[in-house]
N, CA, C and O atoms as CSV, one atom per row, in Angstrom:
chain,resi,resn,atom,element,x,y,z
A,1,VAL,N,N,183.690,36.374,80.222
A,1,VAL,CA,C,183.729,37.197,79.039
A,1,VAL,C,C,183.598,38.654,79.386
A,1,VAL,O,O,182.597,39.046,79.985
A,2,PHE,N,N,184.580,39.487,79.032
A,2,PHE,CA,C,184.545,40.946,79.317
A,2,PHE,C,C,184.173,41.546,77.977
A,2,PHE,O,O,184.712,41.098,76.965
A,3,SER,N,N,183.293,42.524,77.899
A,3,SER,CA,C,182.998,43.319,76.744
A,3,SER,C,C,182.811,44.787,77.002
A,3,SER,O,O,182.683,45.180,78.162
A,4,VAL,N,N,182.789,45.555,76.065
A,4,VAL,CA,C,182.537,47.066,76.114
A,4,VAL,C,C,181.216,47.320,75.647
A,4,VAL,O,O,180.850,46.785,74.601
A,5,ILE,N,N,180.343,48.177,76.382
A,5,ILE,CA,C,179.056,48.445,75.957
A,5,ILE,C,C,179.265,49.827,75.251
A,5,ILE,O,O,179.809,50.790,75.789
A,6,ARG,N,N,178.779,49.803,74.018
A,6,ARG,CA,C,178.840,50.951,73.233
A,6,ARG,C,C,178.048,52.201,73.729
A,6,ARG,O,O,176.899,52.106,74.159
A,7,LYS,N,N,178.649,53.237,73.653
A,7,LYS,CA,C,177.899,54.540,74.160
A,7,LYS,C,C,176.628,54.678,73.173
A,7,LYS,O,O,176.639,54.372,71.980
A,8,SER,N,N,175.597,55.166,73.850
A,8,SER,CA,C,174.479,55.549,73.020
A,8,SER,C,C,173.569,56.407,73.897
A,8,SER,O,O,173.767,56.443,75.112
A,9,ASP,N,N,172.612,57.076,73.350
A,9,ASP,CA,C,171.739,57.957,74.263
A,9,ASP,C,C,170.896,57.101,75.138
A,9,ASP,O,O,170.543,57.544,76.230
A,10,LYS,N,N,170.517,55.818,74.719
A,10,LYS,CA,C,169.710,55.034,75.567
A,10,LYS,C,C,170.474,54.583,76.783
A,10,LYS,O,O,169.982,54.585,77.911
A,11,VAL,N,N,171.816,54.160,76.474
A,11,VAL,CA,C,172.728,53.740,77.657
A,11,VAL,C,C,172.885,54.785,78.612
A,11,VAL,O,O,172.598,54.599,79.795
A,12,ASP,N,N,173.383,56.025,78.123
A,12,ASP,CA,C,173.532,57.189,78.954
A,12,ASP,C,C,172.365,57.527,79.711
A,12,ASP,O,O,172.524,57.888,80.877
A,13,GLU,N,N,171.158,57.462,79.196
A,13,GLU,CA,C,169.857,57.890,79.887
A,13,GLU,C,C,169.631,56.826,80.986
A,13,GLU,O,O,169.283,57.189,82.109
A,14,SER,N,N,169.825,55.496,80.684
A,14,SER,CA,C,169.630,54.474,81.708
A,14,SER,C,C,170.541,54.635,82.783
A,14,SER,O,O,170.076,54.450,83.908
A,15,ILE,N,N,171.812,54.957,82.674
A,15,ILE,CA,C,172.816,55.121,83.684
A,15,ILE,C,C,172.341,56.506,84.503
A,15,ILE,O,O,172.368,56.508,85.734
A,16,ARG,N,N,171.994,57.445,83.900
A,16,ARG,CA,C,171.647,58.708,84.500
A,16,ARG,C,C,170.459,58.540,85.433
A,16,ARG,O,O,170.434,59.058,86.549
A,17,LYS,N,N,169.469,57.795,84.934
A,17,LYS,CA,C,168.121,57.540,85.739
A,17,LYS,C,C,168.340,56.501,86.795
A,17,LYS,O,O,167.865,56.724,87.909
A,18,GLU,N,N,169.043,55.324,86.567
A,18,GLU,CA,C,168.990,54.270,87.541
A,18,GLU,C,C,170.447,53.757,87.886
A,18,GLU,O,O,170.644,52.736,88.545
A,19,GLY,N,N,171.353,54.487,87.424
A,19,GLY,CA,C,172.708,54.026,87.787
A,19,GLY,C,C,173.148,52.701,87.174
A,19,GLY,O,O,172.840,52.465,86.006
A,20,VAL,N,N,173.836,51.838,87.875
A,20,VAL,CA,C,174.270,50.562,87.308
A,20,VAL,C,C,173.114,49.586,87.026
A,20,VAL,O,O,173.145,48.728,86.144
A,21,VAL,N,N,172.105,49.807,87.855
A,21,VAL,CA,C,170.840,48.839,87.594
A,21,VAL,C,C,170.227,49.226,86.277
A,21,VAL,O,O,169.711,48.347,85.586
A,22,GLY,N,N,170.248,50.484,85.877
A,22,GLY,CA,C,169.775,50.904,84.644
A,22,GLY,C,C,170.555,50.372,83.530
A,22,GLY,O,O,170.018,49.922,82.517
A,23,LEU,N,N,172.026,50.426,83.737
A,23,LEU,CA,C,172.897,49.922,82.746
A,23,LEU,C,C,172.727,48.407,82.520
A,23,LEU,O,O,172.799,47.891,81.405
A,24,ALA,N,N,172.487,47.715,83.697
A,24,ALA,CA,C,172.224,46.376,83.526
A,24,ALA,C,C,171.000,45.920,82.817
A,24,ALA,O,O,170.927,44.837,82.236
A,25,LYS,N,N,170.011,46.822,82.893
A,25,LYS,CA,C,168.678,46.627,82.131
A,25,LYS,C,C,168.995,47.027,80.629
A,25,LYS,O,O,168.489,46.350,79.734
A,26,ALA,N,N,169.754,48.024,80.342
A,26,ALA,CA,C,170.039,48.280,78.967
A,26,ALA,C,C,171.052,47.153,78.385
A,26,ALA,O,O,170.969,46.846,77.196
A,27,ALA,N,N,171.897,46.610,79.136
A,27,ALA,CA,C,172.718,45.545,78.689
A,27,ALA,C,C,171.873,44.300,78.368
A,27,ALA,O,O,172.093,43.668,77.335
A,28,PHE,N,N,170.935,43.944,79.211
A,28,PHE,CA,C,170.082,42.823,78.850
A,28,PHE,C,C,169.206,43.079,77.613
A,28,PHE,O,O,169.005,42.177,76.800
A,29,ASP,N,N,168.711,44.245,77.477
A,29,ASP,CA,C,167.921,44.578,76.352
A,29,ASP,C,C,168.690,44.423,74.992
A,29,ASP,O,O,168.127,44.006,73.980
A,30,ARG,N,N,169.965,44.772,75.032
A,30,ARG,CA,C,170.803,44.655,73.913
A,30,ARG,C,C,171.108,43.182,73.626
A,30,ARG,O,O,171.152,42.779,72.463
A,31,ARG,N,N,171.329,42.335,74.723
A,31,ARG,CA,C,171.515,40.902,74.593
A,31,ARG,C,C,170.212,40.292,73.898
A,31,ARG,O,O,170.281,39.568,72.905
A,32,ALA,N,N,169.148,40.615,74.452
A,32,ALA,CA,C,167.914,40.040,73.987
A,32,ALA,C,C,167.646,40.255,72.480
A,32,ALA,O,O,167.230,39.365,71.738
A,33,LYS,N,N,167.946,41.617,72.070
A,33,LYS,CA,C,167.780,41.920,70.748
A,33,LYS,C,C,168.717,41.099,69.834
A,33,LYS,O,O,168.320,40.542,68.810
A,34,LYS,N,N,169.978,41.066,70.277
A,34,LYS,CA,C,171.030,40.421,69.465
A,34,LYS,C,C,170.749,38.922,69.299
A,34,LYS,O,O,171.111,38.282,68.311
A,35,SER,N,N,170.092,38.425,70.316
A,35,SER,CA,C,169.742,36.898,70.311
A,35,SER,C,C,168.358,36.593,69.631
A,35,SER,O,O,167.895,35.452,69.621
A,36,ALA,N,N,167.789,37.557,69.124
A,36,ALA,CA,C,166.455,37.397,68.568
A,36,ALA,C,C,165.436,36.776,69.647
A,36,ALA,O,O,164.578,35.966,69.297
A,37,GLY,N,N,165.568,37.171,70.883
A,37,GLY,CA,C,164.620,36.696,71.816
A,37,GLY,C,C,164.911,35.299,72.406
A,37,GLY,O,O,164.016,34.711,73.014
A,38,THR,N,N,166.123,34.751,72.248
A,38,THR,CA,C,166.334,33.351,72.671
A,38,THR,C,C,166.951,33.357,74.071
A,38,THR,O,O,167.220,32.294,74.630
A,39,VAL,N,N,167.173,34.530,74.634
A,39,VAL,CA,C,167.572,34.485,76.038
A,39,VAL,C,C,166.377,35.050,76.941
A,39,VAL,O,O,165.487,35.801,76.543
A,40,ALA,N,N,166.531,34.547,78.222
A,40,ALA,CA,C,165.339,35.023,79.187
A,40,ALA,C,C,166.025,35.546,80.349
A,40,ALA,O,O,167.124,35.093,80.669
A,41,LEU,N,N,165.462,36.458,80.997
A,41,LEU,CA,C,165.948,37.077,82.321
A,41,LEU,C,C,165.578,36.035,83.349
A,41,LEU,O,O,164.524,35.413,83.219
A,42,VAL,N,N,166.442,35.800,84.429
A,42,VAL,CA,C,166.172,34.894,85.415
A,42,VAL,C,C,166.141,35.844,86.655
A,42,VAL,O,O,167.158,36.435,87.018
A,43,GLY,N,N,165.002,35.964,87.259
A,43,GLY,CA,C,164.929,36.930,88.341
A,43,GLY,C,C,164.878,38.389,87.919
A,43,GLY,O,O,164.201,38.724,86.947
A,44,GLY,N,N,165.513,39.180,88.563
A,44,GLY,CA,C,165.561,40.789,88.241
A,44,GLY,C,C,166.868,41.224,88.221
A,44,GLY,O,O,167.827,40.475,88.039
A,45,PHE,N,N,166.942,42.558,88.424
A,45,PHE,CA,C,168.167,43.366,88.287
A,45,PHE,C,C,168.524,43.751,89.638
A,45,PHE,O,O,167.619,43.924,90.454
A,46,SER,N,N,169.855,43.921,90.004
A,46,SER,CA,C,170.237,44.379,91.266
A,46,SER,C,C,171.537,45.030,91.317
A,46,SER,O,O,172.291,44.831,90.364
A,47,SER,N,N,171.920,45.769,92.267
A,47,SER,CA,C,173.326,46.388,92.395
A,47,SER,C,C,173.994,45.563,93.429
A,47,SER,O,O,173.385,44.950,94.305
A,48,LEU,N,N,175.349,45.583,93.272
A,48,LEU,CA,C,176.225,44.777,94.070
A,48,LEU,C,C,177.460,45.633,94.390
A,48,LEU,O,O,178.111,46.165,93.491
A,49,LYS,N,N,177.762,45.753,95.675
A,49,LYS,CA,C,179.023,46.537,96.077
A,49,LYS,C,C,180.027,45.480,96.560
A,49,LYS,O,O,179.763,44.608,97.389
A,50,LEU,N,N,181.280,45.665,95.912
A,50,LEU,CA,C,182.347,44.814,96.383
A,50,LEU,C,C,183.585,45.712,96.448
A,50,LEU,O,O,184.073,46.257,95.458
A,51,GLY,N,N,184.055,45.820,97.709
A,51,GLY,CA,C,185.303,46.542,97.815
A,51,GLY,C,C,185.228,48.023,97.436
A,51,GLY,O,O,186.213,48.572,96.943
A,52,GLY,N,N,184.092,48.681,97.651
A,52,GLY,CA,C,183.816,50.113,97.320
A,52,GLY,C,C,183.491,50.201,95.948
A,52,GLY,O,O,183.265,51.355,95.585
A,53,LEU,N,N,183.396,49.293,95.036
A,53,LEU,CA,C,183.008,49.383,93.669
A,53,LEU,C,C,181.585,48.908,93.433
A,53,LEU,O,O,181.157,47.956,94.085
A,54,GLU,N,N,180.881,49.485,92.593
A,54,GLU,CA,C,179.384,49.102,92.389
A,54,GLU,C,C,179.217,48.483,90.991
A,54,GLU,O,O,179.777,48.919,89.985
A,55,PHE,N,N,178.369,47.397,91.029
A,55,PHE,CA,C,178.136,46.740,89.747
A,55,PHE,C,C,176.637,46.597,89.596
A,55,PHE,O,O,175.962,46.466,90.616
A,56,GLY,N,N,176.051,46.612,88.381
A,56,GLY,CA,C,174.818,46.213,88.206
A,56,GLY,C,C,174.783,44.650,87.846
A,56,GLY,O,O,175.701,44.147,87.199
A,57,ARG,N,N,173.782,43.972,88.252
A,57,ARG,CA,C,173.820,42.507,88.102
A,57,ARG,C,C,172.500,41.933,87.574
A,57,ARG,O,O,171.406,42.407,87.882
A,58,TYR,N,N,172.671,40.875,86.757
A,58,TYR,CA,C,171.537,40.195,86.344
A,58,TYR,C,C,171.868,38.724,85.951
A,58,TYR,O,O,173.039,38.410,85.739
A,59,GLN,N,N,170.905,37.861,85.856
A,59,GLN,CA,C,171.142,36.521,85.407
A,59,GLN,C,C,170.328,36.164,84.262
A,59,GLN,O,O,169.183,36.614,84.209
A,60,PHE,N,N,170.787,35.379,83.292
A,60,PHE,CA,C,170.068,35.043,82.110
A,60,PHE,C,C,170.235,33.649,81.706
A,60,PHE,O,O,171.171,33.008,82.183
A,61,THR,N,N,169.391,33.090,80.840
A,61,THR,CA,C,169.474,31.729,80.439
A,61,THR,C,C,169.213,31.759,78.959
A,61,THR,O,O,168.644,32.706,78.414
A,62,SER,N,N,169.608,30.787,78.384
A,62,SER,CA,C,169.295,30.417,76.787
A,62,SER,C,C,168.001,29.854,76.696
A,62,SER,O,O,167.341,29.541,77.687
A,63,GLN,N,N,167.600,29.711,75.442
A,63,GLN,CA,C,166.252,29.163,75.117
A,63,GLN,C,C,166.125,27.788,75.750
A,63,GLN,O,O,165.018,27.487,76.197
A,64,ASN,N,N,167.159,26.886,75.846
A,64,ASN,CA,C,166.929,25.576,76.447
A,64,ASN,C,C,166.776,25.582,78.002
A,64,ASN,O,O,166.359,24.596,78.610
A,65,LYS,N,N,167.128,26.720,78.595
A,65,LYS,CA,C,167.024,26.930,80.000
A,65,LYS,C,C,167.747,25.885,81.008
A,65,LYS,O,O,167.415,25.683,82.176
A,66,THR,N,N,168.738,25.307,80.345
A,66,THR,CA,C,169.437,24.341,81.215
A,66,THR,C,C,170.493,24.975,82.050
A,66,THR,O,O,170.695,24.450,83.145
A,67,LEU,N,N,171.183,25.990,81.727
A,67,LEU,CA,C,172.218,26.727,82.510
A,67,LEU,C,C,171.897,28.156,82.445
A,67,LEU,O,O,171.419,28.703,81.451
A,68,SER,N,N,172.196,28.761,83.607
A,68,SER,CA,C,171.978,30.097,83.867
A,68,SER,C,C,173.377,30.768,83.736
A,68,SER,O,O,174.363,30.167,84.161
A,69,SER,N,N,173.496,32.028,83.145
A,69,SER,CA,C,174.739,32.668,83.149
A,69,SER,C,C,174.595,33.929,84.056
A,69,SER,O,O,173.497,34.466,84.201
A,70,LEU,N,N,175.696,34.380,84.648
A,70,LEU,CA,C,175.638,35.643,85.398
A,70,LEU,C,C,176.276,36.717,84.638
A,70,LEU,O,O,177.148,36.447,83.812
A,71,ALA,N,N,175.875,37.988,84.875
A,71,ALA,CA,C,176.277,39.127,84.216
A,71,ALA,C,C,176.499,40.378,85.150
A,71,ALA,O,O,175.644,40.610,86.005
A,72,ALA,N,N,177.447,41.082,85.049
A,72,ALA,CA,C,177.638,42.284,85.911
A,72,ALA,C,C,178.154,43.428,84.873
A,72,ALA,O,O,178.928,43.183,83.948
A,73,VAL,N,N,177.642,44.645,85.145
A,73,VAL,CA,C,177.944,45.797,84.404
A,73,VAL,C,C,178.622,46.846,85.335
A,73,VAL,O,O,178.373,46.837,86.541
A,74,PHE,N,N,179.436,47.706,84.810
A,74,PHE,CA,C,180.046,48.709,85.586
A,74,PHE,C,C,180.546,49.829,84.625
A,74,PHE,O,O,180.739,49.644,83.423
A,75,VAL,N,N,180.729,50.963,85.251
A,75,VAL,CA,C,181.257,52.142,84.421
A,75,VAL,C,C,182.641,52.470,85.030
A,75,VAL,O,O,182.810,52.624,86.240
A,76,THR,N,N,183.647,52.567,84.073
A,76,THR,CA,C,184.936,52.861,84.467
A,76,THR,C,C,185.124,54.320,84.943
A,76,THR,O,O,184.247,55.167,84.773
A,77,GLU,N,N,186.303,54.575,85.546
A,77,GLU,CA,C,186.567,55.893,85.973
A,77,GLU,C,C,186.551,56.873,84.695
A,77,GLU,O,O,186.271,58.056,84.885
A,78,SER,N,N,186.830,56.436,83.464
A,78,SER,CA,C,186.864,57.277,82.265
A,78,SER,C,C,185.396,57.343,81.598
A,78,SER,O,O,185.181,57.966,80.558
A,79,GLY,N,N,184.509,56.702,82.238
A,79,GLY,CA,C,183.129,56.763,81.693
A,79,GLY,C,C,182.700,55.653,80.760
A,79,GLY,O,O,181.619,55.692,80.173
A,80,GLN,N,N,183.553,54.679,80.637
A,80,GLN,CA,C,183.308,53.590,79.620
A,80,GLN,C,C,182.508,52.507,80.405
A,80,GLN,O,O,182.875,52.061,81.492
A,81,ALA,N,N,181.254,52.087,79.676
A,81,ALA,CA,C,180.451,51.079,80.239
A,81,ALA,C,C,181.009,49.763,79.759
A,81,ALA,O,O,181.359,49.605,78.590
A,82,CYS,N,N,181.092,48.773,80.724
A,82,CYS,CA,C,181.615,47.432,80.486
A,82,CYS,C,C,180.726,46.348,81.072
A,82,CYS,O,O,179.905,46.606,81.952
A,83,GLU,N,N,180.903,45.127,80.571
A,83,GLU,CA,C,180.115,43.985,81.106
A,83,GLU,C,C,180.986,42.797,81.224
A,83,GLU,O,O,181.834,42.528,80.372
A,84,PHE,N,N,180.790,42.138,82.206
A,84,PHE,CA,C,181.394,40.772,82.433
A,84,PHE,C,C,180.293,39.787,82.568
A,84,PHE,O,O,179.292,39.969,83.260
A,85,ASP,N,N,180.569,38.644,81.800
A,85,ASP,CA,C,179.580,37.491,81.904
A,85,ASP,C,C,180.284,36.266,82.263
A,85,ASP,O,O,181.370,36.000,81.748
A,86,LEU,N,N,179.680,35.450,83.183
A,86,LEU,CA,C,180.274,34.148,83.552
A,86,LEU,C,C,179.276,33.212,82.953
A,86,LEU,O,O,178.112,33.153,83.350
A,87,ILE,N,N,179.779,32.457,81.955
A,87,ILE,CA,C,178.909,31.438,81.250
A,87,ILE,C,C,179.409,30.032,81.443
A,87,ILE,O,O,180.420,29.628,80.869
A,88,PRO,N,N,178.639,29.240,82.316
A,88,PRO,CA,C,179.159,27.936,82.464
A,88,PRO,C,C,179.103,27.013,81.374
A,88,PRO,O,O,178.063,26.857,80.736
A,89,MET,N,N,180.182,26.376,81.115
A,89,MET,CA,C,180.234,25.543,79.896
A,89,MET,C,C,181.173,24.235,80.320
A,89,MET,O,O,182.178,24.245,81.032
A,90,ASN,N,N,180.555,23.141,79.683
A,90,ASN,CA,C,181.272,21.820,80.019
A,90,ASN,C,C,182.172,21.492,78.950
A,90,ASN,O,O,181.780,20.839,77.983
A,91,ILE,N,N,183.494,21.950,79.073
A,91,ILE,CA,C,184.559,21.694,78.051
A,91,ILE,C,C,185.313,20.498,78.276
A,91,ILE,O,O,185.582,19.755,77.332
A,92,THR,N,N,185.701,20.235,79.522
A,92,THR,CA,C,186.536,19.112,79.913
A,92,THR,C,C,185.900,17.904,80.271
A,92,THR,O,O,186.553,16.887,80.505
A,93,GLY,N,N,184.587,17.950,80.332
A,93,GLY,CA,C,183.825,16.691,80.784
A,93,GLY,C,C,183.678,16.630,82.210
A,93,GLY,O,O,183.003,15.742,82.732
A,94,LYS,N,N,184.283,17.542,82.893
A,94,LYS,CA,C,183.932,17.674,84.429
A,94,LYS,C,C,182.693,18.124,84.661
A,94,LYS,O,O,182.146,18.761,83.761
A,95,PRO,N,N,182.031,17.901,85.843
A,95,PRO,CA,C,180.543,18.348,86.047
A,95,PRO,C,C,180.712,19.918,86.292
A,95,PRO,O,O,181.700,20.421,86.827
A,96,ILE,N,N,179.700,20.549,85.863
A,96,ILE,CA,C,179.688,22.107,86.113
A,96,ILE,C,C,179.249,22.320,87.615
A,96,ILE,O,O,178.375,21.683,88.204
A,97,PRO,N,N,179.999,23.302,88.099
A,97,PRO,CA,C,179.738,23.589,89.614
A,97,PRO,C,C,178.291,23.887,89.882
A,97,PRO,O,O,177.542,24.304,88.998
A,98,ASP,N,N,177.903,23.660,91.146
A,98,ASP,CA,C,176.515,23.963,91.521
A,98,ASP,C,C,176.436,25.522,91.550
A,98,ASP,O,O,177.430,26.240,91.441
A,99,LYS,N,N,175.127,25.989,91.710
A,99,LYS,CA,C,174.848,27.374,91.676
A,99,LYS,C,C,175.678,28.221,92.654
A,99,LYS,O,O,176.254,29.254,92.312
A,100,LEU,N,N,175.697,27.697,93.919
A,100,LEU,CA,C,176.442,28.341,94.937
A,100,LEU,C,C,177.992,28.587,94.577
A,100,LEU,O,O,178.542,29.669,94.785
A,101,GLU,N,N,178.585,27.561,94.060
A,101,GLU,CA,C,179.982,27.546,93.637
A,101,GLU,C,C,180.191,28.560,92.571
A,101,GLU,O,O,181.172,29.303,92.580
A,102,ILE,N,N,179.216,28.597,91.598
A,102,ILE,CA,C,179.218,29.542,90.401
A,102,ILE,C,C,179.167,31.009,91.004
A,102,ILE,O,O,179.974,31.868,90.651
A,103,GLU,N,N,178.204,31.232,91.902
A,103,GLU,CA,C,178.090,32.471,92.480
A,103,GLU,C,C,179.323,32.893,93.134
A,103,GLU,O,O,179.749,34.024,92.903
A,104,ARG,N,N,179.999,32.037,93.997
A,104,ARG,CA,C,181.297,32.375,94.554
A,104,ARG,C,C,182.425,32.692,93.539
A,104,ARG,O,O,183.195,33.635,93.721
A,105,ILE,N,N,182.498,31.879,92.472
A,105,ILE,CA,C,183.425,32.140,91.457
A,105,ILE,C,C,183.198,33.604,90.857
A,105,ILE,O,O,184.099,34.422,90.670
A,106,PHE,N,N,181.964,33.777,90.611
A,106,PHE,CA,C,181.635,35.108,89.971
A,106,PHE,C,C,181.950,36.305,90.751
A,106,PHE,O,O,182.455,37.301,90.232
A,107,ASN,N,N,181.629,36.209,92.111
A,107,ASN,CA,C,182.035,37.362,93.064
A,107,ASN,C,C,183.532,37.456,93.203
A,107,ASN,O,O,184.073,38.538,93.434
A,108,SER,N,N,184.252,36.259,93.055
A,108,SER,CA,C,185.749,36.346,93.238
A,108,SER,C,C,186.304,37.136,92.028
A,108,SER,O,O,187.201,37.966,92.182
A,109,ILE,N,N,185.793,36.883,90.906
A,109,ILE,CA,C,186.303,37.534,89.814
A,109,ILE,C,C,186.002,38.993,89.857
A,109,ILE,O,O,186.851,39.825,89.536
A,110,LEU,N,N,184.802,39.312,90.249
A,110,LEU,CA,C,184.283,40.764,90.324
A,110,LEU,C,C,185.301,41.435,91.366
A,110,LEU,O,O,185.791,42.547,91.171
A,111,ALA,N,N,185.552,40.696,92.420
A,111,ALA,CA,C,186.427,41.375,93.522
A,111,ALA,C,C,187.803,41.840,92.873
A,111,ALA,O,O,188.417,42.787,93.366
A,112,THR,N,N,188.274,41.158,91.762
A,112,THR,CA,C,189.597,41.508,91.290
A,112,THR,C,C,189.420,42.608,90.234
A,112,THR,O,O,190.435,43.125,89.767
A,113,VAL,N,N,188.214,43.000,89.826
A,113,VAL,CA,C,188.138,44.061,88.845
A,113,VAL,C,C,188.371,45.473,89.541
A,113,VAL,O,O,187.822,45.843,90.578
A,114,LYS,N,N,189.245,46.160,88.815
A,114,LYS,CA,C,189.658,47.545,89.238
A,114,LYS,C,C,189.405,48.545,88.076
A,114,LYS,O,O,190.114,48.565,87.070
A,115,TYR,N,N,188.369,49.358,88.274
A,115,TYR,CA,C,188.109,50.316,87.179
A,115,TYR,C,C,188.260,51.718,87.643
A,115,TYR,O,O,188.079,52.650,86.860
C-alpha cells in the first residue's frame, strides 16, 4: 500500500531533526492515533539505503499480534513525504511466506521505487 503523508509542522520538524528515521516515527505516531492504539511497534526505527535512495523503516503489528507488517517512508525530490506498507494477508488460502521471504519481497519492492 502506497500513501502520501500530509505535510504538517510536526512532520517537517521530525524530518529536519532526524531525517527519514524521524519521518518513520511521525508516520507510526499517526498510524497509532488513527487506530486508537490497536497497533504496536515491533522493534525500533531504522534507516535503509537501497540503490542510493534512503528510507526510514519500521515494523508494526495489529492488536491480535499474529502478523507483522513492514513500513518504509521516504521524501520525494519534490519534498512530498510518502509511505509504503507491506501487509501480509491470506487471500487465496495459500500459506503466508515466512519472515525472511516477506523481508525479501519488501526490499525488492523498495528497490524499484524511484523518487
